[in-house]
C-alpha positions in Angstrom: 0.4 0.3 0.4 1.9 3.5 -0.9 2.8 6.0 1.8 0.5 9.2 2.2 1.6 12.3 4.4 -0.9 14.8 4.8 0.0 18.6 4.9 -2.5 20.8 7.2 -1.1 24.2 7.4 -2.9 26.7 10.3 -2.6 30.2 10.9 -4.2 32.1 13.4 -7.2 29.7 12.8 -6.7 26.8 15.6 -10.7 26.1 16.2 -10.9 25.9 12.1 -8.0 23.6 11.6 -8.6 20.9 13.8 -12.4 20.4 12.6 -10.4 20.3 9.8 -7.6 18.1 10.5 -10.8 15.2 12.4 -12.3 15.3 8.8 -9.1 14.4 7.2 -8.4 11.9 9.7 -11.8 10.0 8.8 -10.5 10.1 5.1 -7.3 8.9 5.8 -9.1 4.9 7.5 -7.7 2.2 5.8 -4.9 4.5 4.1 -0.9 3.8 5.0 -1.4 7.3 6.0 -0.2 10.2 8.8 -1.0 13.6 8.6 1.5 16.5 10.0 -0.1 19.7 11.2 2.3 22.9 11.1 1.5 26.1 13.1 2.8 28.7 10.5 4.4 30.9 13.2 0.7 32.6 14.4 1.8 33.8 17.3 -1.4 34.3 19.3 -1.9 31.0 20.7 -2.6 28.6 18.3 0.2 26.5 18.8 -0.6 26.1 22.0 -3.9 25.6 21.7 -3.7 22.7 19.2 -1.1 21.1 21.1 -3.7 20.7 24.3 -6.3 19.9 22.4 -4.2 16.7 20.7 -2.8 15.5 24.3 -6.3 15.6 25.9 -9.0 15.6 23.1 -10.4 11.8 23.2 -10.3 12.0 18.8 -6.8 12.6 19.1 -5.7 9.8 21.3 -3.8 7.2 19.1 -4.0 9.3 15.6 -1.5 9.3 13.0 -0.7 13.3 14.0 2.2 15.0 14.9 1.9 18.7 15.2 5.0 21.1 14.6 6.0 24.4 14.5 7.4 25.9 11.4 9.4 29.1 13.6 8.7 31.7 10.7 5.2 32.6 8.9 7.4 32.2 5.2 3.8 32.1 3.6 1.7 29.3 2.0 4.4 27.8 0.1 7.0 27.7 2.9 4.3 26.6 5.5 3.3 23.8 3.4 6.9 22.9 2.2 7.8 22.3 6.7 5.7 19.7 6.6 6.5 18.3 3.1 10.6 18.3 4.3 8.9 16.8 7.6 8.0 13.7 6.0 6.9 10.7 8.0 7.4 10.0 11.6 10.4 7.5 11.3 12.2 10.1 8.4 11.1 8.4 5.5 9.3 10.0 2.3 5.8 9.4 1.7 4.7 8.3 -2.0 2.6 10.7 -2.2 1.4 14.0 -0.3 -1.4 15.4 0.3 -2.1 19.3 0.9 -5.4 20.2 2.7 -6.3 23.7 3.4 -7.2 24.2 6.9 -10.6 25.9 6.3 -11.5 22.3 3.7 -13.3 19.7 5.1 -13.0 16.2 2.5 -15.8 13.5 2.1 -14.7 10.0 4.0 -13.3 8.7 0.1 -12.1 12.0 -1.3 -8.4 10.7 -0.2 -8.8 7.4 -1.8 -10.4 8.8 -4.8 -7.0 10.9 -5.3 -4.8 8.6 -4.3 -6.2 5.6 -6.1 -6.2 7.9 -9.7 -2.6 8.7 -9.0 -1.9 5.0 -8.7 -3.9 4.1 -12.1 -3.0 7.4 -14.1 1.2 7.4 -14.1 0.5 10.5 -16.4 -0.3 12.5 -14.1 1.7 14.2 -11.3 -0.3 15.9 -9.1 -4.8 15.5 -8.6 -6.5 17.8 -7.0 -10.7 17.3 -5.7 -14.2 19.1 -6.6 -14.5 21.6 -3.9 -17.9 23.0 -2.9 -19.2 25.2 -0.3 -21.0 25.1 2.8 -24.4 24.6 1.1 -22.9 22.5 -1.4 -22.5 24.9 -4.3 -19.4 24.5 -6.7 -16.1 26.5 -6.3 -14.3 27.3 -9.9 -10.9 25.4 -8.8 -9.7 24.1 -12.1 -7.7 27.1 -14.3 -5.3 27.5 -17.7 -1.9 29.0 -16.9 -1.9 32.9 -17.3 -1.0 34.3 -20.2 -1.1 38.0 -21.9 -4.3 37.2 -23.7 -5.8 36.3 -20.5 -4.5 39.3 -18.6 -6.3 41.1 -21.7 -9.6 38.8 -21.2 -10.2 39.0 -17.9 -9.4 43.0 -17.4 -11.4 44.2 -20.1 -14.8 42.2 -19.4 -16.3 43.0 -22.9 -18.8 39.7 -24.0 -16.9 39.6 -27.7 -13.7 39.3 -26.0 -14.2 36.7 -23.7 -15.9 34.4 -26.4 -13.1 34.9 -29.1 -10.4 34.4 -26.3 -12.6 31.5 -24.4 -10.0 29.1 -24.6 -7.5 31.9 -22.7 -9.3 32.5 -20.1 -8.2 31.2 -16.7 -11.0 29.7 -14.9 -12.5 27.1 -16.8 -15.2 26.6 -14.7 -16.6 23.4 -12.6 -15.8 20.3 -15.0 -18.8 17.7 -14.8 -15.8 14.7 -15.3 -12.3 14.0 -14.7 -9.4 15.7 -16.7 -6.3 17.2 -17.1 -6.1 20.8 -16.3 -3.2 23.0 -16.5 -3.4 24.1 -12.8 -5.6 23.8 -9.8 -6.2 25.9 -6.8 -4.2 24.5 -3.7 -7.1 23.6 -1.0 -6.9 19.6 -1.7 -3.8 18.3 -4.1 -2.4 15.1 -4.0 1.5 15.0 -5.2 3.6 12.5 -6.2 6.6 12.4 -3.9 8.8 11.6 -6.5 7.8 14.4 -8.7 8.6 17.2 -5.8 11.6 15.2 -5.6 12.1 16.2 -9.8 10.9 19.7 -9.9 11.2 21.0 -6.2 8.9 22.0 -3.8 7.2 25.5 -3.6 8.7 28.8 -4.4 9.2 30.1 -1.5 9.8 33.9 -3.1 6.0 33.8 -3.4 4.1 34.3 0.3 0.8 33.8 -1.0 -1.0 33.3 -4.1 0.0 31.5 -7.8 2.4 29.2 -6.1 0.4 26.6 -6.8 0.2 27.6 -10.5 3.9 28.2 -10.9 4.4 24.6 -9.1 2.0 22.6 -11.8 3.2 24.7 -14.6 7.0 23.5 -13.8 5.3 20.0 -13.4 4.0 20.6 -16.7 7.2 21.1 -18.2 8.9 18.4 -16.6 6.3 16.0 -18.5 3.8 15.9 -15.6 -0.3 16.5 -15.7 -2.5 17.8 -13.0 -6.2 16.1 -12.8 -8.6 17.1 -11.9 -10.8 14.6 -10.0 -14.1 14.8 -10.3 -15.6 12.3 -7.7 -13.1 13.6 -4.8 -15.3 16.0 -3.0 -13.7 18.2 -0.2 -15.9 21.3 1.0 -14.2 24.8 1.8 -15.1 27.7 3.2 -12.2 30.0 2.0 -10.2 32.8 2.8 -10.7 32.1 6.4 -7.1 32.4 7.0 -5.7 35.5 4.5 -9.1 37.5 4.9 -9.5 37.8 1.6 -13.1 38.7 1.1 -13.1 41.5 3.1 -9.9 43.2 0.8 -10.8 46.7 0.3 -7.1 47.1 -1.3 -5.0 44.4 -3.2 -2.0 43.7 -0.9 1.4 44.4 -1.8 1.9 40.6 -1.5 -0.5 39.5 -4.3 1.1 42.3 -6.7 4.5 40.5 -6.0 3.8 37.1 -6.6 1.6 37.6 -10.1 4.7 40.0 -11.3 7.6 36.9 -9.8 5.2 34.2 -11.8 5.5 36.1 -15.2 9.0 37.1 -14.6 10.2 34.1 -13.3 8.2 31.4 -15.9 8.2 33.5 -19.1 11.2 36.0 -18.3 11.0 39.8 -17.3 10.1 41.1 -21.4 7.1 38.8 -21.0 5.9 39.8 -17.4 5.9 43.8 -18.9 3.9 43.0 -22.0 1.2 41.0 -19.6 0.9 43.8 -17.7 0.5 45.9 -20.7 -2.2 44.2 -22.0 -3.9 44.6 -18.6 -3.4 48.0 -18.5 -5.5 47.9 -22.2 -7.9 45.8 -20.8 -8.7 47.5 -17.8 -8.9 51.3 -19.3 -11.3 50.2 -22.2 -13.4 48.3 -18.8 -13.2 51.6 -17.2 -14.3 53.5 -20.1 -17.2 51.3 -20.1 -18.1 51.6 -16.8 -18.3 55.1 -16.9 -20.6 55.7 -20.3 -22.5 52.9 -19.0 -22.5 53.6 -15.3 -21.4 49.8 -14.4 -20.5 48.5 -10.9 -16.9 49.0 -10.0 -15.7 45.3 -10.2 -12.0 45.6 -9.0 -11.1 46.7 -5.6 -9.8 50.7 -5.2 -6.8 51.6 -7.0 -6.5 48.6 -8.3 -5.3 49.4 -12.0 -2.9 52.1 -10.7 -1.5 50.1 -7.8 -0.4 47.1 -10.0 0.9 49.6 -13.0 3.3 51.5 -10.5 4.3 48.5 -8.7 5.5 46.4 -12.0 7.2 49.5 -13.1 9.2 49.6 -9.5 9.6 45.8 -9.9 11.2 46.6 -13.4 14.1 48.3 -11.9 14.7 45.4 -9.0 16.7 42.4 -9.3 15.6 39.0 -10.0 15.0 37.0 -6.4 17.7 35.0 -6.0 17.6 31.9 -3.3 15.5 32.8 -0.2 16.0 31.0 3.5 13.9 28.3 4.1 12.2 26.5 7.0 13.3 23.2 7.7 11.6 21.1 10.9 13.6 19.6 13.5 13.5 17.7 16.1 9.5 18.1 15.8 8.5 20.8 17.4 11.9 23.4 16.3 12.8 24.9 13.3 16.1 26.1 11.5 16.8 27.8 8.3 18.0 26.1 5.2 18.7 27.5 1.9 15.4 26.3 -0.8 16.0 24.2 -3.9 
């Protein structure tokens, strides 16, 4: 039976995370699996609260679960890398790694469905679930890779252009069947350890957003597909720890991540062109908004913030290797160098 490592990352949502972990443990039944719970340096007592619960709660007694502290909040990718590097409790590597958001709740057979799919589809390096909300509403979690044309289409919001570029739009809707896609949101995704060994872990230059996109692109360029598995169901509340639903302005880390994705994956000239296409589409949309009195669709000052950020980014050197957090002896961490 293949060995599976489940990684759950907490940041200041200990109660929600522990609920998610209980769902994960139920979905792990019958599998050769362990769960590592990483507190991403919450600094609010989350680690201590979760440790107490794991020590005292009946459901946690004898469960294959460990709690570790990242020691540094490097973001989503860096925190998950801490869990992946931790490996199994005996120091060995698993055959598969499953990432589960702290606000996501897998159905009892969700992990088995992903595992079976990867075992029977060697062309797939990654496999992700059908994600739905608390009321059963489907979430869009399957996507195409961003391109110059997707930047134009997404910013322009103009029906004729969207129809013309329908095969370039980043979101692909909610597939009705299992199929290959370019990339998947990281709320529920299973990955071959052998693929991660080949292409590396998450790029820790990304603090939040675009890290799954870039990892799936690296896998695709190495010849490994990403599959959307329709019969693996996971409920997801969404944006609990990031606060995305209440943003009033696009944060710096999103702008940094977008620029890094394009410049790393396609080169700086392409990143500049992508911003130019977004600016062209954005200006067109804003003209329509004024003439047709449409409701604003972007956070305040979004286009200005994007352009100013990227103009400044053109003058900055490309990021090199960053220090990464590596777990040591369970609950402590040291810094090392990323791949």
